[in-house]
C-alpha angles and dihedrals in degrees: 000000000000114000118235096198091106098057126077097257134096123223090274091056094247120131115257090234091056092049091049092052091048088055089065106093139196099203101317095329120100109247097241091050091048091051092052092048092046092050091052091053093043093051091049092047097049096042090051091243096117111116108249093219140076093299094053092043092053092047091055100044094043094052093048097036096052090052099044094043091051094046092047091053093051099051108097116238091359089072090057093060097050098282096163092050093046094048093044092052103039108032090063089046089054090049089054092046091056094042094240096136119082122244091247090053092052092046093049093050092044090052091051097045106037114013119107087238094062119006094172093182093065092043089055094047093047092052092047097044098046095038095048093046094048089047095053130097106259096228093050091046095054094043090049095054092046097047101040094072095071096055088043095053096041091045091052092051091049092048093051093047098044095040094051093047094047090048090053090051088058093051102267119132116247088246094054095041092052102040101034104032112020100036097049090053093055098033095100104258136299106297098041098025118025097037098051089039090053091049090051093049091047092051091052102037100029129239130083125313090234090066091061096043092067090050095050104039098068094061091048092052095047091046090052092052090051091050091051091052092048090050090052091050090049089053089053091047090051090054093050095040106032092177089068095054132070095194096229093342117108101188130050101238122219087220090066114173094017091062092046092048091050090050091051092050091051091048093051096055113123118260114262112190094196089055089050088056090052089048089054090054091050093049095047092045092053090048090052089047089055091053093048095048091044089057094047093049091050093049100043103027100034098231136085127245114184115254088224090061091048089051090053092048092049093049091047092051090049092050096042092049094039088231096158127064111261091243092061091048089052090049092053090049093050090049089053091053092050094048094045092048098044105034111031100094095038090050091054090051088057091047091050092052096046108027110028109078106187093187090067092052093047092052095063103022117131132148091253091050092050094047091049091052091048092050091055093054096040091052091048095048096041092052091049090052097052099035090048090052090053090051094054093256123133101266094215093055093040090053093049095048092047090048088057087073086071094051133099097269115259089348091056094044091056093048096044096046093044090051089053095042091236108116090149088074091068095111091055091043091052091052090048093048102039104036092037090046095048091050090049094051093048094045095045093048091050091049092047089054091049095050098039 
């Protein structure tokens, strides 16, 4: 038989040049294929043919997210401080700022991210929270929730103290530094922090809540960027000093190698797509349960407890009591891994388009303002690191979870944990963000009323 080694074809009859080009990847997608897909979406977007619904929204955020996440991971040094998260959040925000995205693109992404018919952010968080909790070792889970409150409280005290003092050094009054810089950073995000805080300030000081939103958002955004960078640095530290990092574990377990071995066995189970579907049902049901109980508490007790917190409590009770068959727990964990792997960068693109208004940041940005915001987050994270170490927690993970209190709510948690490569810490991050944020909003509103 005549040999074909001399001609320009491989054994599958494809030119070597073609095969070489197909080896170039954007994420996991061959470059030529990615270009074709991107062109399809771009043509639809700029000829106003893009569906302004979930399908169009996914097309946009997937095309941009795959590219920005891949670029961020390939830039030396930048990738070690959360480069993919920073690019995925802020490049889309810049595109919005300069009006380079079509109206149909903005509408499609907004429908996907915020409308009651989609709300992709909460879908993502529900899958991550429930799946990561049900995939944890029960002992580590319980110890983590109990111990994390001390780093969280001490970190908050340090952040308030340091942030206010640094703000005063740059000429801000203690009142302004505390209420308009420190508090927005640790209020728990925009939807559950800035907005109720603005309404509270407006009720006390007069005026419309919208006037205060534009004053509070910039500090929250800058604080979130600082937390992302710190998370990236913690990831790097954990790689250089493995003894300081738990690699998704928050608490040093007394069971040591047995716990690690159990976790590895659970991780190595083969993927079962039917179980993933069951895991999706479990996650969505617990999210709905949180909403229902939140409503009942508000009606009958007169106060509000976040449905996300109720979802976390329910998942923790189920895991602690082993109330679900192990197969369903495995399905929820496998769903969490799929969602976190496939959708993290695209999700942040959507968040950058919808929730990161650069014009508000630009309107108040000064060196003193930026340094004050940085001091808040650094104090929070540093305290979490050292207090966590004293409490027999992994200091890298303790630092990251505590830093989530200075993030943009669920948006910030996603960005911070993805920058650190520790999405399994989402339940702890949600507690840090939501409980810490709720306490901050209540306390700050009461203090504003007292000092006004």
